[in-house]
Residue frames as qw, qx, qy, qz and C-alpha x, y, z in Angstrom:
[[0.563, 0.498, 0.627, 0.204, 9.19, 0.15, 17.62],
 [0.200, -0.192, 0.268, 0.923, 10.27, 2.57, 14.91],
 [0.185, 0.701, 0.665, 0.179, 7.37, 4.70, 13.70],
 [0.296, -0.291, -0.036, 0.909, 8.55, 8.18, 12.82],
 [0.275, 0.873, 0.401, 0.044, 6.71, 11.29, 11.77],
 [0.524, 0.035, 0.099, 0.845, 8.87, 13.84, 10.04],
 [0.005, -0.901, -0.357, 0.246, 8.29, 17.55, 10.57],
 [0.456, 0.140, 0.136, 0.868, 9.49, 20.68, 8.84],
 [0.050, -0.783, -0.401, 0.474, 8.64, 24.31, 9.52],
 [0.333, 0.221, 0.347, 0.849, 8.22, 27.13, 7.05],
 [0.155, -0.418, -0.151, -0.882, 6.75, 30.62, 7.55],
 [0.322, -0.227, 0.547, -0.739, 5.75, 29.80, 11.13],
 [0.871, 0.011, -0.053, -0.488, 3.76, 26.76, 10.02],
 [0.311, -0.389, 0.866, -0.034, 4.77, 23.30, 11.19],
 [0.789, 0.258, -0.303, -0.467, 4.07, 20.54, 8.67],
 [0.513, -0.311, 0.799, -0.030, 4.38, 16.79, 9.04],
 [0.128, 0.145, -0.841, -0.505, 4.25, 14.02, 6.50],
 [0.110, -0.427, -0.896, -0.050, 0.83, 13.16, 7.90],
 [0.004, 0.316, 0.346, -0.883, -0.41, 16.68, 8.58],
 [0.251, -0.051, -0.483, -0.837, -2.86, 16.69, 5.71],
 [0.419, 0.142, 0.713, -0.545, -5.31, 14.44, 7.52],
 [0.403, 0.154, -0.594, -0.679, -6.48, 13.08, 4.20],
 [0.830, -0.029, 0.226, -0.509, -9.49, 10.83, 4.11],
 [0.227, -0.376, 0.886, 0.149, -7.99, 7.34, 4.07],
 [0.733, 0.362, 0.493, -0.299, -11.05, 6.06, 2.21],
 [0.430, 0.692, -0.457, -0.357, -8.88, 6.51, -0.88],
 [0.104, 0.316, -0.943, -0.019, -7.66, 3.04, 0.04],
 [0.830, -0.145, -0.254, -0.474, -10.20, 0.29, -0.44],
 [0.474, -0.514, 0.672, -0.244, -9.56, -2.03, 2.46],
 [0.431, 0.199, -0.861, -0.183, -8.57, -5.62, 1.83],
 [0.704, -0.233, 0.352, -0.571, -11.46, -7.46, 3.42],
 [0.724, -0.038, 0.689, -0.001, -12.24, -11.13, 2.95],
 [0.310, -0.061, 0.707, 0.633, -11.55, -12.49, -0.50],
 [0.397, 0.502, 0.115, -0.760, -13.57, -10.65, -3.12],
 [0.180, 0.206, -0.810, -0.519, -13.39, -13.29, -5.82],
 [0.823, -0.051, -0.144, -0.546, -16.30, -15.45, -6.82],
 [0.893, -0.257, 0.366, -0.045, -16.09, -19.11, -5.92],
 [0.189, -0.549, 0.711, 0.397, -12.87, -20.56, -7.17],
 [0.722, 0.333, -0.407, -0.449, -13.20, -22.41, -10.46],
 [0.763, -0.280, 0.564, -0.147, -13.35, -26.11, -9.87],
 [0.099, 0.377, -0.841, -0.375, -11.51, -28.78, -11.78],
 [0.700, -0.031, -0.518, -0.491, -13.42, -31.67, -13.24],
 [0.515, -0.053, -0.808, 0.281, -12.24, -33.90, -10.39],
 [0.040, 0.050, 0.516, -0.854, -13.50, -31.37, -7.83],
 [0.535, 0.000, -0.142, -0.833, -16.89, -31.15, -9.49],
 [0.719, -0.066, -0.652, -0.232, -17.29, -34.91, -9.13],
 [0.299, 0.072, -0.763, 0.569, -16.22, -34.89, -5.47],
 [0.364, -0.669, -0.640, -0.103, -19.12, -35.15, -3.01],
 [0.007, -0.531, 0.214, -0.820, -19.73, -31.89, -1.16],
 [0.614, -0.418, -0.667, 0.056, -20.27, -33.55, 2.19],
 [0.387, -0.083, -0.468, 0.790, -18.68, -31.10, 4.58],
 [0.174, -0.105, 0.063, -0.977, -20.99, -28.11, 4.30],
 [0.620, -0.289, -0.498, -0.534, -24.09, -30.30, 4.18],
 [0.648, -0.290, -0.641, 0.293, -23.00, -31.73, 7.55],
 [0.299, 0.070, -0.318, 0.897, -22.50, -28.26, 8.95],
 [0.282, -0.578, -0.367, -0.671, -26.04, -27.09, 9.20],
 [0.683, -0.647, -0.299, -0.160, -26.47, -28.20, 12.78],
 [0.714, -0.636, 0.090, 0.280, -22.95, -28.13, 14.21],
 [0.436, 0.854, -0.250, 0.131, -20.23, -25.90, 12.84],
 [0.403, -0.693, 0.593, -0.071, -17.80, -27.13, 15.52],
 [0.824, 0.007, 0.562, 0.066, -18.01, -30.66, 14.12],
 [0.672, 0.724, 0.111, 0.111, -17.58, -29.32, 10.61],
 [0.069, 0.909, -0.399, 0.096, -14.48, -27.33, 11.54],
 [0.587, -0.469, 0.660, -0.004, -12.89, -30.34, 13.23],
 [0.836, 0.317, 0.445, 0.061, -13.71, -32.45, 10.17],
 [0.505, 0.854, -0.064, 0.108, -12.14, -29.91, 7.80],
 [0.161, -0.823, 0.541, -0.071, -8.97, -29.58, 9.90],
 [0.771, -0.196, 0.606, 0.019, -8.63, -33.36, 10.02],
 [0.782, 0.542, 0.273, 0.140, -8.71, -33.48, 6.22],
 [0.239, 0.923, -0.274, 0.125, -6.04, -30.74, 6.07],
 [0.334, -0.708, 0.609, -0.128, -3.74, -32.50, 8.52],
 [0.898, -0.058, 0.429, -0.082, -4.17, -36.13, 7.58],
 [0.154, -0.506, 0.710, 0.464, -1.31, -37.65, 5.62],
 [0.377, 0.222, 0.883, 0.167, -3.84, -39.93, 3.96],
 [0.365, 0.762, 0.314, -0.434, -5.84, -37.01, 2.50],
 [0.618, 0.377, 0.429, 0.539, -5.48, -36.55, -1.23],
 [0.190, -0.041, 0.111, 0.975, -4.67, -33.19, -2.81],
 [0.253, -0.424, -0.531, -0.688, -8.30, -32.95, -3.91],
 [0.532, -0.622, -0.569, 0.078, -9.54, -33.58, -0.36],
 [0.431, -0.364, -0.200, 0.801, -7.18, -30.93, 0.97],
 [0.021, 0.171, 0.324, 0.930, -8.43, -28.49, -1.67],
 [0.391, -0.561, -0.611, -0.398, -12.01, -29.23, -0.71],
 [0.542, -0.586, -0.466, 0.381, -11.31, -28.71, 2.98],
 [0.335, -0.225, -0.016, 0.915, -9.33, -25.50, 2.41],
 [0.081, -0.320, -0.454, -0.827, -11.99, -24.13, 0.07],
 [0.451, -0.636, -0.583, -0.227, -14.76, -24.77, 2.57],
 [0.489, -0.512, -0.315, 0.632, -12.78, -23.14, 5.39],
 [0.180, 0.016, 0.218, 0.959, -12.32, -20.20, 3.03],
 [0.267, -0.475, -0.545, -0.637, -16.07, -20.03, 2.37],
 [0.537, -0.617, -0.559, 0.138, -16.97, -20.47, 6.02],
 [0.445, -0.440, -0.179, 0.759, -14.57, -17.71, 7.14],
 [0.085, 0.143, 0.337, 0.927, -15.69, -15.42, 4.32],
 [0.351, -0.456, -0.527, -0.626, -19.43, -15.72, 4.73],
 [0.662, -0.654, -0.359, -0.071, -19.58, -16.19, 8.51],
 [0.189, 0.713, -0.390, 0.550, -17.33, -13.65, 10.25],
 [0.639, -0.581, 0.307, -0.401, -18.25, -15.04, 13.66],
 [0.998, -0.015, 0.016, 0.052, -16.60, -18.34, 12.67],
 [0.512, 0.715, -0.372, 0.297, -13.13, -16.85, 12.04],
 [0.212, -0.634, 0.613, -0.421, -11.92, -16.95, 15.62],
 [0.875, -0.143, 0.360, -0.291, -13.53, -20.35, 16.19],
 [0.888, 0.437, -0.123, 0.079, -11.71, -21.81, 13.16],
 [0.299, 0.704, -0.514, 0.389, -8.38, -20.42, 14.36],
 [0.465, -0.511, 0.568, -0.447, -8.81, -21.67, 17.91],
 [0.957, 0.036, 0.196, -0.211, -9.67, -25.12, 16.60],
 [0.620, -0.415, 0.552, 0.372, -6.16, -25.34, 15.10],
 [0.716, 0.615, 0.322, 0.077, -6.71, -24.53, 11.42],
 [0.124, 0.949, -0.224, -0.187, -3.99, -21.91, 11.03],
 [0.383, -0.552, 0.691, 0.267, -0.89, -24.14, 11.00],
 [0.600, 0.198, 0.738, 0.236, -2.17, -26.60, 8.39],
 [0.421, 0.863, 0.277, -0.031, -3.45, -23.72, 6.26],
 [0.075, -0.884, 0.387, 0.252, -0.06, -21.99, 6.45],
 [0.530, -0.265, 0.751, 0.292, 1.58, -25.23, 5.34],
 [0.608, 0.567, 0.549, 0.087, -0.66, -25.23, 2.25],
 [0.188, 0.946, -0.074, -0.253, 0.79, -21.86, 1.23],
 [0.181, -0.636, 0.687, 0.302, 4.07, -23.65, 0.47],
 [0.778, 0.223, 0.586, -0.037, 2.37, -26.29, -1.69],
 [0.207, -0.237, 0.631, 0.709, 3.70, -26.85, -5.21],
 [0.143, 0.551, 0.779, 0.263, 0.08, -27.22, -6.34],
 [0.083, 0.155, 0.034, 0.984, -0.79, -23.64, -7.30],
 [0.463, -0.489, -0.415, -0.612, -4.52, -24.03, -6.74],
 [0.698, -0.478, -0.490, 0.208, -4.01, -25.56, -3.30],
 [0.421, -0.082, -0.200, 0.881, -1.62, -22.69, -2.51],
 [0.143, -0.351, -0.241, -0.893, -4.28, -20.22, -3.65],
 [0.612, -0.551, -0.488, -0.290, -6.90, -21.77, -1.40],
 [0.668, -0.353, -0.413, 0.509, -4.51, -21.71, 1.57],
 [0.248, 0.084, -0.048, 0.964, -3.54, -18.07, 1.05],
 [0.308, -0.429, -0.321, -0.786, -7.16, -16.99, 0.71],
 [0.678, -0.532, -0.507, -0.037, -8.29, -18.88, 3.80],
 [0.560, -0.254, -0.309, 0.725, -5.44, -17.30, 5.80],
 [0.031, 0.270, 0.131, 0.953, -6.46, -13.87, 4.46],
 [0.498, -0.548, -0.424, -0.521, -10.02, -14.38, 5.69],
 [0.717, -0.483, -0.434, 0.253, -8.84, -15.52, 9.12],
 [0.477, 0.000, -0.171, 0.862, -6.42, -12.58, 9.37],
 [0.156, -0.608, -0.264, -0.732, -9.33, -10.13, 9.35],
 [0.682, -0.676, -0.263, -0.090, -10.00, -11.09, 12.98],
 [0.024, 0.832, -0.431, 0.349, -7.53, -9.18, 15.15],
 [0.735, -0.476, 0.443, -0.191, -7.31, -12.06, 17.62],
 [0.955, 0.186, 0.202, 0.108, -5.99, -14.33, 14.86],
 [0.421, 0.858, -0.270, 0.117, -3.17, -12.12, 13.60],
 [0.262, -0.702, 0.646, -0.143, -0.65, -13.12, 16.27],
 [0.819, -0.056, 0.566, -0.074, -1.45, -16.80, 15.80],
 [0.772, 0.627, 0.086, 0.057, -0.87, -16.47, 12.06],
 [0.188, 0.857, -0.451, 0.164, 2.47, -14.75, 12.60],
 [0.476, -0.529, 0.679, -0.178, 3.59, -17.28, 15.23],
 [0.884, 0.178, 0.429, -0.057, 2.71, -20.07, 12.80],
 [0.464, -0.319, 0.539, 0.627, 5.41, -18.75, 10.46],
 [0.532, 0.671, 0.515, -0.025, 3.11, -17.31, 7.79],
 [0.075, 0.867, -0.150, -0.469, 5.20, -14.33, 6.67],
 [0.170, -0.462, 0.726, 0.481, 7.79, -16.12, 4.54],
 [0.358, 0.293, 0.865, 0.195, 5.28, -18.47, 2.83],
 [0.277, 0.838, 0.397, -0.251, 3.05, -15.48, 2.04],
 [0.002, -0.784, 0.364, 0.504, 6.04, -13.62, 0.57],
 [0.280, -0.174, 0.858, 0.394, 6.90, -16.67, -1.51],
 [0.356, 0.573, 0.738, -0.002, 3.29, -16.85, -2.71],
 [0.154, 0.890, 0.064, -0.424, 3.55, -13.17, -3.62],
 [0.112, -0.593, 0.628, 0.491, 6.57, -14.10, -5.74],
 [0.024, -0.164, 0.920, 0.354, 5.40, -17.31, -7.43],
 [0.360, 0.351, 0.789, -0.353, 1.63, -17.65, -7.05],
 [0.239, 0.577, 0.667, 0.406, -1.26, -17.20, -9.45],
 [0.023, 0.451, 0.086, 0.888, -2.55, -13.64, -9.98],
 [0.599, -0.628, -0.270, -0.418, -5.31, -14.24, -7.42],
 [0.810, -0.330, -0.307, 0.374, -2.80, -15.74, -4.98],
 [0.440, 0.170, -0.119, 0.874, -0.58, -12.67, -5.29],
 [0.239, -0.563, -0.156, -0.776, -3.48, -10.30, -4.70],
 [0.743, -0.574, -0.252, -0.234, -4.69, -12.18, -1.64],
 [0.763, -0.145, -0.278, 0.565, -1.15, -12.59, -0.28],
 [0.193, 0.369, -0.064, 0.907, -0.75, -8.81, -0.53],
 [0.499, -0.587, -0.177, -0.613, -4.02, -8.37, 1.37],
 [0.848, -0.402, -0.324, 0.118, -2.99, -10.89, 4.03],
 [0.594, 0.042, -0.227, 0.771, 0.34, -9.09, 4.55],
 [0.115, -0.519, -0.053, -0.845, -1.58, -5.82, 4.83],
 [0.703, -0.571, -0.262, -0.333, -3.79, -7.31, 7.52],
 [0.834, -0.270, -0.278, 0.392, -0.81, -8.67, 9.44],
 [0.417, 0.269, -0.118, 0.860, 1.00, -5.32, 9.15],
 [0.329, -0.720, -0.203, -0.576, -1.81, -3.67, 11.07],
 [0.760, -0.612, -0.081, 0.202, -0.01, -4.92, 14.18],
 [0.099, 0.954, -0.282, -0.012, 2.84, -2.43, 14.46],
 [0.537, -0.557, 0.622, 0.120, 5.40, -4.99, 15.58],
 [0.794, 0.226, 0.543, 0.156, 4.93, -6.92, 12.33],
 [0.435, 0.888, -0.008, -0.153, 5.77, -4.09, 9.94],
 [0.047, -0.768, 0.620, 0.153, 9.55, -4.39, 10.19],
 [0.578, -0.138, 0.803, 0.041, 9.46, -8.21, 10.08],
 [0.676, 0.587, 0.445, -0.037, 7.38, -8.12, 6.88],
 [0.284, 0.922, -0.218, -0.146, 9.64, -5.45, 5.39],
 [0.205, -0.645, 0.729, 0.104, 12.75, -7.52, 6.12],
 [0.734, 0.076, 0.671, -0.068, 11.17, -10.65, 4.63],
 [0.239, -0.081, 0.676, 0.692, 11.52, -9.37, 1.06],
 [0.274, 0.638, 0.710, -0.114, 7.86, -8.40, 0.65],
 [0.091, 0.785, 0.088, -0.607, 8.36, -4.78, -0.38],
 [0.002, -0.389, 0.632, 0.671, 10.16, -5.28, -3.73],
 [0.095, 0.259, 0.932, 0.234, 7.49, -7.85, -4.65],
 [0.118, 0.739, 0.561, -0.354, 4.70, -5.43, -3.73],
 [0.046, 0.665, -0.233, -0.708, 6.38, -2.73, -5.81],
 [0.053, -0.115, 0.842, 0.524, 6.52, -5.17, -8.73],
 [0.108, 0.516, 0.849, -0.029, 2.82, -5.97, -8.24],
 [0.080, 0.765, 0.237, -0.594, 2.05, -2.25, -8.18],
 [0.045, 0.548, -0.473, -0.688, 3.87, -1.79, -11.47],
 [0.180, 0.191, -0.841, -0.473, 2.87, -4.92, -13.37],
 [0.166, 0.278, 0.913, -0.248, -0.30, -6.28, -11.79],
 [0.048, -0.568, -0.654, -0.498, -3.89, -5.78, -12.88],
 [0.200, -0.637, -0.042, -0.743, -6.15, -3.12, -11.43],
 [0.773, -0.588, -0.138, -0.193, -7.11, -5.04, -8.30],
 [0.843, -0.081, -0.188, 0.498, -3.48, -6.06, -7.78],
 [0.292, 0.458, -0.099, 0.834, -2.36, -2.44, -8.00],
 [0.460, -0.666, -0.053, -0.584, -4.96, -1.40, -5.44],
 [0.891, -0.426, -0.153, 0.038, -4.00, -4.20, -3.06],
 [0.739, 0.116, -0.163, 0.643, -0.28, -3.53, -3.45],
 [0.093, 0.576, -0.074, 0.809, -0.65, 0.21, -2.88],
 [0.631, -0.647, -0.076, -0.420, -2.74, -0.38, 0.24],
 [0.914, -0.274, -0.147, 0.260, -0.22, -2.85, 1.66],
 [0.573, 0.295, -0.122, 0.755, 2.69, -0.53, 0.88],
 [0.186, -0.698, -0.005, -0.691, 0.91, 2.40, 2.52],
 [0.790, -0.586, -0.062, -0.167, 0.52, 0.38, 5.71],
 [0.893, -0.097, -0.089, 0.431, 4.07, -1.00, 5.71],
 [0.484, 0.418, -0.038, 0.768, 5.70, 2.35, 4.94],
 [0.384, -0.884, -0.112, -0.243, 4.69, 3.99, 8.17],
 [0.723, -0.571, 0.177, 0.346, 8.24, 3.12, 9.31],
 [0.136, 0.863, -0.368, -0.318, 11.32, 4.83, 7.91],
 [0.403, -0.327, 0.820, 0.241, 13.12, 1.54, 7.34],
 [0.529, 0.408, 0.739, 0.087, 10.36, 0.35, 5.03],
 [0.316, 0.901, 0.081, -0.284, 10.11, 3.75, 3.33],
 [0.070, -0.714, 0.603, 0.348, 13.77, 3.57, 2.39],
 [0.455, -0.039, 0.874, 0.168, 13.36, -0.04, 1.27],
 [0.517, 0.660, 0.532, -0.115, 10.43, 0.92, -0.97],
 [0.229, 0.904, -0.185, -0.310, 12.31, 3.81, -2.58],
 [0.195, -0.548, 0.765, 0.276, 15.35, 1.60, -3.17],
 [0.512, 0.193, 0.835, 0.055, 13.02, -0.98, -4.75],
 [0.107, 0.067, 0.556, 0.821, 12.04, 1.55, -7.41],
 [0.107, 0.594, 0.755, -0.255, 8.58, 2.48, -6.18],
 [0.084, 0.601, 0.044, -0.794, 8.69, 6.03, -7.56],
 [0.037, 0.123, -0.716, -0.687, 8.52, 4.81, -11.17],
 [0.118, -0.439, -0.858, -0.238, 5.09, 3.12, -10.91],
 [0.095, -0.659, -0.504, 0.550, 3.80, 5.84, -8.57],
 [0.029, 0.471, -0.212, -0.856, 4.65, 8.60, -11.07],
 [0.090, -0.046, -0.802, -0.588, 3.22, 6.58, -13.98],
 [0.126, -0.538, -0.833, 0.037, -0.06, 5.94, -12.15],
 [0.073, -0.670, -0.315, 0.668, -0.35, 9.57, -11.06],
 [0.003, 0.314, -0.431, -0.846, 0.22, 10.71, -14.64],
 [0.188, -0.213, -0.831, -0.479, -2.74, 8.62, -15.83],
 [0.364, -0.068, 0.304, -0.878, -5.93, 10.31, -14.69],
 [0.776, 0.008, -0.341, -0.531, -7.92, 7.36, -16.07],
 [0.440, 0.214, -0.849, 0.201, -6.05, 4.83, -13.91],
 [0.669, -0.611, -0.228, -0.355, -8.24, 5.44, -10.83],
 [0.828, -0.237, -0.282, 0.424, -4.96, 5.21, -8.93],
 [0.245, 0.669, -0.127, 0.690, -3.99, 8.89, -8.69],
 [0.504, -0.726, 0.127, -0.451, -5.17, 9.33, -5.10],
 [0.943, -0.321, 0.034, 0.077, -3.74, 6.07, -3.81],
 [0.768, 0.295, -0.076, 0.564, -0.38, 6.66, -5.50],
 [0.070, 0.724, -0.139, 0.672, -0.21, 10.22, -4.18],
 [0.722, -0.644, 0.066, -0.244, -0.96, 9.00, -0.64],
 [0.937, -0.139, 0.022, 0.320, 1.95, 6.57, -0.82],
 [0.550, 0.495, -0.061, 0.670, 4.32, 9.12, -2.38],
 [0.227, -0.802, 0.088, -0.545, 3.44, 11.72, 0.23],
 [0.848, -0.524, 0.065, -0.042, 4.20, 9.21, 2.97],
 [0.890, 0.073, 0.029, 0.448, 7.60, 8.39, 1.46],
 [0.325, 0.816, -0.042, 0.476, 8.77, 12.00, 1.16],
 [0.507, -0.835, 0.176, -0.117, 10.10, 12.08, 4.72],
 [0.818, -0.285, 0.323, 0.381, 13.14, 9.96, 3.80],
 [0.031, -0.738, 0.320, 0.593, 15.91, 11.75, 1.89],
 [0.327, -0.084, 0.826, 0.451, 16.22, 9.07, -0.82],
 [0.380, 0.614, 0.686, -0.092, 12.71, 9.83, -2.01],
 [0.156, 0.842, 0.048, -0.514, 13.37, 13.32, -3.36],
 [0.024, 0.513, -0.652, -0.557, 15.95, 12.57, -6.07],
 [0.270, 0.157, 0.938, 0.147, 13.94, 9.47, -6.96],
 [0.331, 0.730, 0.505, -0.322, 10.81, 11.56, -7.63],
 [0.159, 0.797, -0.249, -0.527, 12.78, 13.96, -9.81],
 [0.144, -0.354, 0.834, 0.399, 14.61, 11.22, -11.70],
 [0.279, 0.318, 0.902, 0.084, 11.34, 9.48, -12.57],
 [0.003, -0.311, -0.450, -0.837, 9.84, 12.67, -14.01],
 [0.211, -0.568, -0.755, 0.250, 7.59, 13.37, -11.05],
 [0.101, -0.368, -0.169, 0.909, 7.83, 17.18, -11.05],
 [0.248, 0.015, -0.419, -0.873, 5.80, 17.88, -14.24],
 [0.392, -0.355, -0.825, -0.201, 3.25, 15.24, -13.20],
 [0.284, -0.487, -0.604, 0.563, 2.79, 16.84, -9.78],
 [0.028, 0.273, -0.034, -0.961, 2.46, 20.32, -11.29],
 [0.306, -0.146, -0.657, -0.673, -0.15, 19.03, -13.74],
 [0.367, -0.464, -0.801, 0.092, -2.15, 17.56, -10.85],
 [0.148, -0.429, -0.355, 0.818, -2.04, 20.90, -9.01],
 [0.173, 0.177, -0.303, -0.920, -3.49, 22.43, -12.16],
 [0.545, 0.007, -0.524, -0.655, -6.04, 19.82, -13.22],
 [0.308, -0.083, -0.932, 0.174, -6.62, 17.33, -10.39],
 [0.464, -0.688, -0.518, -0.205, -9.42, 17.06, -7.86],
 [0.264, -0.856, 0.193, -0.400, -9.22, 19.16, -4.71],
 [0.841, -0.477, 0.253, 0.030, -7.81, 16.25, -2.73],
 [0.857, 0.250, 0.131, 0.432, -5.28, 15.41, -5.46],
 [0.251, 0.816, -0.088, 0.513, -4.19, 19.05, -5.62],
 [0.490, -0.795, 0.249, -0.257, -3.64, 19.21, -1.87],
 [0.921, -0.238, 0.242, 0.191, -1.64, 15.98, -1.85],
 [0.718, 0.482, 0.080, 0.496, 0.52, 17.15, -4.76],
 [0.013, -0.879, 0.163, -0.447, 1.21, 20.48, -3.05],
 [0.727, -0.630, 0.263, -0.076, 2.25, 18.62, 0.08],
 [0.910, 0.056, 0.205, 0.357, 4.68, 16.47, -1.93],
 [0.484, 0.681, 0.021, 0.549, 6.13, 19.49, -3.76],
 [0.308, -0.884, 0.159, -0.315, 6.47, 21.42, -0.51],
 [0.824, -0.464, 0.302, 0.124, 8.53, 18.62, 1.01],
 [0.811, 0.342, 0.185, 0.436, 10.56, 18.31, -2.20],
 [0.316, 0.758, 0.008, 0.571, 11.40, 22.00, -2.25],
 [0.552, -0.821, -0.145, 0.018, 11.83, 22.58, 1.46],
 [0.566, -0.677, 0.289, 0.370, 15.64, 22.40, 1.56],
 [0.614, 0.040, 0.543, 0.571, 16.63, 22.52, -2.12],
 [0.175, 0.666, -0.093, -0.719, 16.99, 25.65, -4.23],
 [0.005, 0.204, -0.816, -0.541, 17.65, 23.39, -7.23],
 [0.055, 0.400, 0.912, 0.064, 14.29, 21.65, -6.85],
 [0.124, 0.705, 0.379, -0.587, 12.52, 24.99, -6.24],
 [0.111, 0.522, -0.415, -0.737, 13.90, 26.30, -9.51],
 [0.003, 0.020, 0.932, 0.363, 12.87, 23.13, -11.30],
 [0.087, 0.560, 0.798, -0.206, 9.31, 23.28, -9.96],
 [0.119, 0.703, 0.122, -0.690, 8.99, 27.00, -10.76],
 [0.071, 0.384, -0.619, -0.681, 10.16, 26.42, -14.33],
 [0.053, 0.249, 0.948, 0.193, 7.45, 23.80, -14.76],
 [0.239, -0.375, -0.328, -0.833, 4.92, 26.59, -14.30],
 [0.375, -0.373, -0.812, 0.248, 3.76, 25.72, -10.80],
 [0.073, -0.159, -0.350, 0.920, 3.16, 29.26, -9.54],
 [0.384, -0.101, -0.273, -0.877, -0.04, 30.14, -11.50],
 [0.644, -0.313, -0.635, -0.291, -2.00, 27.01, -10.45],
 [0.457, -0.233, -0.634, 0.579, -0.71, 27.43, -6.89],
 [0.077, 0.024, 0.137, -0.987, -1.96, 31.02, -6.81],
 [0.538, -0.194, -0.459, -0.680, -5.31, 29.83, -8.17],
 [0.623, -0.280, -0.724, 0.096, -5.48, 27.15, -5.47],
 [0.298, -0.162, -0.499, 0.797, -4.62, 29.64, -2.71],
 [0.240, 0.068, 0.023, -0.968, -7.49, 31.86, -3.88],
 [0.471, -0.168, -0.724, -0.476, -10.01, 29.04, -4.37],
 [0.700, -0.446, 0.058, -0.555, -12.56, 27.45, -2.06],
 [0.705, 0.143, -0.668, 0.189, -10.08, 24.74, -1.10],
 [0.706, -0.596, -0.347, 0.160, -9.56, 23.77, 2.53],
 [0.211, -0.956, 0.205, -0.024, -7.59, 26.08, 4.78],
 [0.731, -0.412, 0.466, 0.280, -4.81, 23.50, 4.99],
 [0.701, 0.410, 0.408, 0.416, -4.50, 23.36, 1.21],
 [0.193, 0.943, 0.076, 0.258, -4.36, 27.15, 0.98],
 [0.465, -0.824, 0.308, 0.097, -1.69, 27.44, 3.68],
 [0.758, -0.164, 0.507, 0.376, 0.48, 24.87, 1.94],
 [0.561, 0.657, 0.338, 0.375, -0.04, 26.50, -1.46],
 [0.025, -0.987, 0.067, -0.144, 0.99, 29.89, -0.05],
 [0.615, -0.638, 0.417, 0.206, 4.04, 28.38, 1.66],
 [0.753, 0.131, 0.492, 0.417, 5.11, 26.71, -1.58],
 [0.367, 0.866, 0.193, 0.281, 4.60, 29.92, -3.58],
 [0.268, -0.934, 0.237, 0.011, 6.89, 31.74, -1.15],
 [0.729, -0.343, 0.507, 0.307, 9.51, 29.02, -1.48],
 [0.682, 0.434, 0.448, 0.383, 9.37, 29.11, -5.28],
 [0.199, 0.955, 0.072, 0.207, 9.85, 32.88, -5.35],
 [0.576, -0.744, 0.220, 0.258, 12.98, 32.74, -3.22],
 [0.719, 0.000, 0.389, 0.576, 15.41, 31.70, -5.99],
 [0.321, 0.732, 0.321, 0.508, 14.25, 34.64, -8.12],
 [0.294, -0.951, -0.026, -0.093, 14.57, 37.04, -5.18],
 [0.712, -0.507, 0.286, 0.393, 18.03, 35.70, -4.37],
 [0.635, 0.313, 0.391, 0.588, 19.02, 36.07, -8.02],
 [0.103, 0.891, 0.215, 0.386, 17.76, 39.67, -8.06],
 [0.503, -0.853, 0.103, 0.093, 19.63, 40.45, -4.85],
 [0.751, -0.210, 0.357, 0.514, 22.81, 38.96, -6.26],
 [0.472, 0.584, 0.356, 0.556, 22.40, 40.99, -9.47],
 [0.140, -0.960, -0.092, -0.224, 21.89, 44.20, -7.48],
 [0.677, -0.643, 0.211, 0.289, 24.98, 43.36, -5.43],
 [0.700, 0.095, 0.383, 0.595, 27.09, 42.89, -8.57],
 [0.253, 0.782, 0.289, 0.491, 25.78, 46.14, -10.12],
 [0.379, -0.925, -0.001, -0.014, 26.55, 48.02, -6.90],
 [0.729, -0.410, 0.308, 0.454, 30.11, 46.69, -6.91],
 [0.572, 0.417, 0.387, 0.592, 30.54, 47.71, -10.57],
 [0.019, 0.925, 0.199, 0.323, 29.37, 51.25, -9.82],
 [0.564, -0.794, 0.116, 0.195, 31.80, 51.55, -6.92],
 [0.717, -0.098, 0.355, 0.592, 34.67, 50.75, -9.25]]
């Protein structure tokens, strides 16, 4: 399984793309669905709510009843919606039921709902699968039931809520390392990048969290960069009011280990944004931005010159002399040294030319 960590060394310090040990709480985890009860149509509101009222004494009987309604060819769309919604509620509110529901055979009929042309039925199916995917024991069953491609299709064509919950479900499934490449190759990453750029606030959070998980492999990092991820990342990092600066910086820092990422950051105007964060961001944001700039500048005199001209040295000096963490100070000092090298090389070249002139 491909899962690389990239390292580079400067001034006797070895850095990796994960060496910052940032607090991953910047990512709000995708737990069970966070929406209120789904809005009901007039036909649903008239439909008797028999299933849950039968469930008080025997959840096993209820689960079998719900699965029968999902699988039966004689069930109407409304009956399927009712069954899927109640499985969603049962798996959301009763975590201990998630494995029981899966073992009873609910996953395959729920996955089939994800391909429904009825958008509300698709939404119910996606959300129920999300809730079941929280249980680690269910993840392999969901994958083996062929859920990846339907979830990707829901990410492409579903309602806003469907897209958000499909992103969360893919995140959950990607927590098994063997699934990361399969999800990446399914076409999910460009759709997640689109959700990051164009979705609402919750969609952006869910997309960034899913991308962070998927991009622990170099293949998916490259795929994300080629899908244009740097544009929304830079835009979100430039907006301090977006509440997405930390999450976006986490993802960008992770991507910097693949060579395609560096010109992409520069082309999308990332350098002035990163320098501004070093100057005005929180301590964690400053440290992440320094890490990104350090990787950007590590092997490129052109990028060092660009970063220096943006005025990075004064805020870096201030950071190195502040009460920041030792790791942040070490990285700031290493980046300062890198940024001073072009000037030193220029001075040495000038002295060399003047010496040659004098000899003549």
